[in-house]
N, C-alpha and C positions, 0 to 999 in steps of 0.2 A: 274695478276691473283692471289696473293696468300691475296689481297689487297680487292680482288670483294669477295672470299671464305668466309674473315672475317667478310665482310659486311654482307653478307648475312648470317651468322652464327649468328648475335649479333638480323639481325631484326627478326629471326624467334626466338630467344630467346626471345625478348622482346612480341610477339606478341603471346609468352604463359606465360609470366609472367604479363600483364595488366590485365585477367582474372580472375587471383590469387589475384592481388592488388584491382582489387575493390570488390572480395568478403571478401577481411578484410575489405576494408574499410567501407563497406555495415554491417558486422557482429559490428563494433567498433559503429556505428551510434547507431542500436537500441540497444546496451549497454547505449548507452548516453540517452537515450529514454524510458528505460525499467521502471517495476514499482521500486515506492520508496521503501526503507527499511521496511517503516512505514503500510505495505501493506499487502494481501496475499490474493488467490483466494479459493471460496465455489466451485467450479463446474467450471463454466464459468463465476462467480461474483463473484467482487472485493469487499475486504474489507480493507478501509481505518479509519483511524483517523478521529474525526469527527463526526461520523456514530451516529445512535439510535441506542439503542437495537432491534427496533421492524425493522429495516432495517440488522440488523447482524441475526435477526435468519429466516427473511425471505431470506437471502441470504444463507445460513449455515444448517439453521435447529434447532431444540433442542440442548444444548451443550452438551457435555458427564458430566461436574458438573457443577451448579452453585450455588454460595453462596454470600452472604453479610458478605463482612470481615471487616465493620465500614464504617466512616465517616469522614466527614473535611468540612473547611468552607471556602468557596470560595466568591470574588467579584462577585457582580453581574452586567452584562453591559445592560445597556438598553437600547434597540433597540429605534430609531426616526426616523418616516419617515416622509420624505419631498419632496413635488411634484417638480422637476426641469422638464420646457421646455416640459410639456406635459405626464412624465417619472415620475416612483417613486422611489427612490433609498434607502435600509436604513443600514444608519450610524449609528454606536455603540458609547458610550461615556461614555469608561469606569472610574474610580475613585470616584465614587458618594460614596463610602463607606460604600454602601448597602453589606451585607452581609445574608449568606444564607447555610447553613447544609444540604448539597449531601452525599445521600448514596452512598458510593465505594462497587460495584459489580464484582466478580470475575467470569470469564466462563472460561472454558478449555477446549478445541474442540479435537479428538482425531481420524485424520483422518486414521489408520490403523499404520501396524508395517512398513514401506515403507516410511513413510513419517513425518513431525513432529508435533507433537499438539504445540498447540497455547492457549496461555494465555494473555484474553482479559480481560483490567481491565475498567470497567465505570464507570466515577462519575455525578452524577445525570443525569443517561439515555444514556449519550453520552461518546461513546468509546476514554478512553484518552492514551491507551497505548497498543503494540500489542508485546509480546514477544513468541520466541521459546523457547519448554522445553524441547528439545530430543523425539525421535523417541517415537512413539506410541506404542499402543499393537492390539493383538490381543483379539475383545470382544467375548467372550463367549455367545452363544446364550440360 
């Protein structure tokens, strides 16, 4: 009789434990497939590296501040298109030693006092860096 009561108690504990383990496993799986650290959301749109300035402005609107902070020299990747079995693919061949000077632009977005401000760096119009620069502030109208 004691064995029977113990088995029932273990069985009852297992049925209560499985939903909790399922929820924990689901949360862990969602953390693995969450947004990368080098991206953030503007409303319901995702902003990530390698986006163009125009795409970022379309997603987030005009930045709080925008300024040109310098220039740099970068290698130019030359895209070469080739047809393969009825389709087109684009292959890049870097390393031809073609250099181009590109402008570095900084955008800062202030999302208010309860969210982090974001500092975005663009090289030649392409987003290369996203940084959090602390909590935002309330803008006076």
